[in-house]
C-alpha positions in Angstrom: 99.5 40.3 100.0 96.9 37.9 101.6 99.8 36.0 103.2 101.3 39.1 105.1 100.7 39.2 108.6 100.9 42.5 111.5 100.9 42.4 115.3 98.2 44.5 117.1 100.8 46.8 118.3 101.6 48.2 114.7 97.9 47.9 113.8 97.5 50.1 117.0 100.4 52.7 115.8 98.8 52.7 112.1 95.2 53.8 113.6 96.0 56.2 116.5 98.1 58.1 114.0 95.5 57.7 111.3 92.8 58.9 114.2 94.7 62.3 115.4 96.4 62.6 112.2 95.8 66.2 111.1 92.9 66.6 113.8 95.1 67.4 116.5 96.4 70.8 114.3 93.1 71.7 113.4 90.2 73.8 115.5 88.0 71.1 115.7 85.0 71.7 118.3 85.5 75.4 117.9 81.8 75.8 117.4 81.8 75.0 121.4 84.1 77.9 122.0 85.9 76.9 125.4 84.1 73.4 125.8 85.5 72.2 122.6 87.4 69.6 124.7 83.8 68.1 126.0 82.9 68.1 122.9 85.9 65.7 121.5 85.4 63.9 125.1 81.8 63.3 124.3 82.2 62.6 120.7 85.2 59.7 122.1 81.9 58.1 123.7 80.5 57.8 120.4 83.5 56.7 119.0 83.4 53.8 121.4 80.0 52.8 120.0 81.5 53.0 116.2 84.6 51.0 116.7 82.1 48.4 118.0 80.4 48.2 115.2 83.5 48.1 112.8 84.8 45.2 115.0 81.5 43.0 115.7 81.5 43.4 111.1 84.8 42.0 111.2 84.5 39.3 113.9 81.6 37.8 112.1 83.8 38.0 108.8 87.5 37.6 110.2 89.1 37.3 107.1 87.3 39.8 105.0 87.9 43.3 104.4 85.0 45.9 104.6 84.8 45.5 100.6 84.8 41.6 100.4 82.4 41.1 103.2 80.2 43.4 101.3 78.6 41.0 98.9 78.5 38.1 101.3 76.3 40.7 103.5 74.0 42.2 100.9 75.2 40.4 97.8 77.4 41.1 94.6 75.1 43.4 92.5 74.1 45.2 95.2 77.1 45.7 96.8 78.9 47.3 93.8 77.4 50.7 93.9 78.1 51.2 97.9 81.9 49.9 97.0 82.2 52.5 94.0 81.1 55.0 96.9 83.4 53.7 99.2 86.4 54.3 96.9 85.5 57.9 96.2 85.1 58.2 100.1 88.6 57.2 100.8 90.2 59.4 97.6 88.5 62.1 98.6 89.7 61.7 102.3 93.0 61.4 101.1 92.9 64.6 99.1 91.4 66.8 101.8 94.6 65.7 103.9 97.1 66.4 101.5 95.1 69.5 101.2 95.4 70.5 104.9 99.3 69.3 104.7 100.0 71.3 101.7 98.2 74.3 102.9 100.5 74.4 106.1 103.6 73.8 104.7 103.2 76.5 101.8 102.0 79.1 104.4 104.8 78.2 106.8 107.9 76.5 106.3 108.0 76.7 102.0 106.9 79.6 101.4 107.9 79.8 97.9 107.5 76.5 96.8 104.1 75.5 95.3 101.6 73.9 97.1 101.2 70.7 94.3 105.0 70.5 94.5 104.7 70.2 98.2 101.6 67.8 97.9 103.8 65.1 94.9 106.7 65.0 96.8 105.0 64.0 99.7 102.9 61.7 97.6 106.1 59.8 96.1 106.9 58.7 99.5 103.7 57.3 100.6 103.3 55.6 96.9 106.9 53.9 97.5 106.1 53.0 100.8 102.9 51.2 100.5 104.4 49.3 97.2 106.0 47.4 99.7 102.9 46.2 101.3 100.8 46.0 104.3 103.8 45.2 106.4 106.0 47.6 104.9 103.5 50.0 105.7 102.9 49.1 109.3 106.9 49.0 110.0 107.5 52.7 108.7 104.5 53.3 111.4 105.9 51.5 114.3 109.0 53.7 113.3 107.4 57.2 113.1 104.6 56.8 115.5 106.9 56.9 118.5 108.6 60.4 117.2 105.0 61.5 116.6 104.6 61.0 120.7 108.0 62.1 121.4 107.2 65.5 119.7 103.6 65.9 121.3 104.8 65.6 124.6 107.5 68.0 124.5 105.2 70.8 122.9 102.7 70.0 125.7 105.7 70.4 128.2 106.8 73.9 126.1 103.2 74.6 126.1 102.9 75.2 129.9 105.8 77.6 130.0 103.9 80.1 127.6 103.2 83.2 129.6 100.0 83.9 128.6 98.6 80.0 129.5 95.9 79.9 131.7 93.0 77.6 132.7 91.0 80.1 132.9 90.3 80.3 129.4 88.5 76.6 129.7 85.5 78.6 132.4 82.9 78.7 132.3 82.3 74.8 131.3 79.1 74.8 129.5 78.6 78.4 129.8 76.7 78.2 126.3 74.8 75.1 127.8 75.0 71.8 125.7 73.9 72.5 122.8 76.6 74.1 121.1 78.4 71.1 122.2 76.2 68.7 120.7 76.4 70.4 117.3 79.9 69.7 117.5 80.0 66.4 118.2 77.0 65.4 115.2 77.6 65.8 112.7 81.4 67.3 113.4 83.6 65.4 115.4 82.1 62.1 115.8 82.9 61.6 111.9 86.3 63.7 112.2 88.1 61.7 113.3 86.3 59.3 115.1 84.3 57.6 112.4 87.0 57.4 109.8 88.7 54.9 112.4 86.4 52.2 109.9 89.9 51.8 108.4 90.6 49.4 110.6 88.7 46.9 108.6 90.7 47.3 105.8 93.5 46.1 108.1 92.1 43.5 110.2 92.1 40.4 107.9 96.0 40.8 108.1 96.2 40.8 112.0 97.9 37.8 113.5 95.7 37.5 116.1 92.3 38.5 115.8 90.7 37.5 119.1 92.0 40.8 120.6 90.2 43.0 117.8 87.2 44.6 120.1 90.0 45.5 122.9 92.0 47.0 120.1 89.5 49.1 118.7 88.6 50.1 121.8 92.1 51.3 123.3 92.4 52.7 119.7 89.5 55.4 120.6 90.5 56.0 123.9 93.9 56.8 123.4 93.1 59.0 120.5 90.4 60.9 122.2 92.1 61.6 125.2 95.4 62.7 123.0 93.5 65.6 121.3 91.5 66.7 124.7 94.5 67.2 126.2 95.9 68.9 123.4 92.7 70.8 123.1 92.7 72.0 126.7 96.5 73.5 126.4 95.7 75.6 123.2 92.7 76.9 124.4 94.7 77.8 127.7 97.2 79.3 125.7 95.2 81.2 123.0 91.6 81.3 124.4 88.4 80.2 122.9 87.9 83.4 120.4 91.2 83.1 119.0 91.2 79.2 119.1 88.0 79.5 116.5 89.4 82.4 114.0 93.0 80.1 113.8 93.4 77.5 110.8 95.8 75.6 112.2 95.8 76.9 116.4 98.3 74.8 117.4 100.8 76.5 115.1 100.0 79.9 116.5 100.0 78.5 120.3 103.6 76.8 119.6 104.6 80.0 118.0 104.5 82.1 121.8 106.9 79.3 123.0 109.8 81.3 124.1 112.3 80.2 126.7 114.7 82.9 127.9 114.3 84.8 124.6 116.4 82.6 123.4 114.7 78.9 122.5 112.1 80.1 120.1 110.0 78.6 116.8 109.6 75.2 117.9 106.8 75.4 115.3 109.3 73.0 113.5 107.9 69.9 115.9 104.4 70.6 114.5 105.5 70.4 111.0 107.1 67.5 112.0 103.8 65.9 113.4 102.0 67.1 110.8 104.2 65.2 108.4 103.9 62.1 110.2 100.3 62.4 110.7 99.7 62.7 107.2 102.0 59.5 106.1 99.2 57.6 108.4 96.0 58.9 107.0 96.9 59.4 103.2 98.6 55.9 103.3 96.1 54.3 104.8 93.3 55.8 102.6 95.0 55.0 99.6 95.9 51.0 100.6 91.9 50.9 101.2 91.1 52.3 98.1 93.4 49.6 96.3 91.7 46.9 97.9 88.6 47.7 96.9 89.4 48.5 93.3 91.4 45.3 93.2 89.2 43.2 94.6 86.2 45.2 92.5 88.1 44.2 88.8 89.5 41.2 90.4 93.4 41.7 90.4 95.4 40.0 92.2 98.0 42.7 93.8 97.6 46.4 94.3 101.0 48.1 93.1 99.6 49.4 90.0 96.7 50.5 91.3 98.7 52.5 94.4 100.5 54.1 91.6 97.3 55.3 90.0 95.7 56.4 92.6 98.6 59.0 93.6 98.9 60.2 90.2 95.3 61.1 91.0 94.7 62.4 94.4 97.6 64.9 93.8 95.8 67.2 91.6 92.5 66.5 93.0 93.7 68.0 96.3 94.5 71.0 94.5 90.6 71.2 92.8 88.7 70.5 95.7 88.5 74.2 96.7 90.3 77.0 95.2 91.6 78.1 99.1 91.8 76.5 102.3 88.2 78.4 103.9 86.7 77.2 101.0 87.6 73.7 101.3 86.3 73.8 105.0 83.0 75.2 104.5 82.5 72.4 101.8 83.6 69.9 104.0 81.7 70.6 107.2 78.4 71.6 104.9 78.2 68.3 102.5 80.7 66.1 102.3 80.7 65.5 106.4 76.8 65.5 106.8 76.1 63.7 103.3 79.1 61.6 102.6 80.7 60.9 105.9 77.5 60.4 108.1 76.1 57.9 105.6 79.3 55.9 105.1 80.8 56.0 108.4 77.8 55.9 110.6 74.8 54.4 108.8 75.9 51.8 106.7 77.9 50.1 108.8 75.1 49.9 111.3 72.6 48.6 108.6 75.7 46.0 107.6 75.6 44.4 111.1 72.1 44.3 111.6 71.9 42.3 108.8 75.0 40.2 109.3 73.4 39.6 112.8 70.2 38.1 111.3 72.4 36.3 108.6 74.2 34.6 111.2 71.4 33.7 113.4 69.7 32.0 110.7 73.2 30.4 109.1 73.1 32.5 106.4 76.4 34.1 106.8 78.5 31.9 103.7 75.5 32.6 101.4 75.0 35.9 99.1 71.3 37.0 97.0 
């Protein structure tokens, strides 16, 4: 896999797809009510800082993933426990995304089908793709991403036709002050989805032109953030802030309100198509990251067997993380985001960058302690 190379455009497709993935169908920023879109914009600006940290680390160590650069920055023994925690992070993130996917499909499209069957069937597809290597994965993303964007644009146009569409649902802007917005920005939206773009560090060693890493990262955050902002504005305009915050999948609810001449309806199938595409990017990226970390830790030359093992673990784990979707969201926002995501996506990368900067200044970049 080390000899495979991917283009900047392919990486752009994968990381933007990973970033907006499942976030686009969830009620992110709901606590800010009509200012949810503003919370996303502010988080996007914070995301630009984070992607700057991630890409600068990769510029210091252009041929290393996050896990292979850790021993070079903080030493072999200190890096082991951190790598183990990151492996757990990627596995948990993949499991939560699978849970989102399974709950949505089981509650809307395949009502009589067990959630485990839905998740396992999709996992087979992801594993089959990943076993072909990173190039196979990004090429699949190259095919899926345009379909994702086309479906989204069609959906946005349809939402504009809804009778209840009213931009006044976005007013008064900052009617509840700045505090509710900032509470949604941190630790929520800045970590989900913008902090999750740390996954880009797993793909950069395969990039054929590493000189554009920083520019590519900034474009990824801007495009993903603007897509989420526009989508939130449209959904809020259709549903209003109260319904937006009450529903688990507000985009689905808004889409069901689309009716053209009382004849063309049920466009929520487009949302399902987008969900499948987004989950492919997110689960695939997480499994790839965890597989690379495990292979490095136990010194394996390939990741195929590791990917297969991760797939068999993640499917049942996605159902064990909570008894229902509401409980899962509560656990995620109360515990995992502040106590796992914040350290791994914000604190640790900033510390690593500071240490790497000092080591480079002291010409110690190639040594480890």
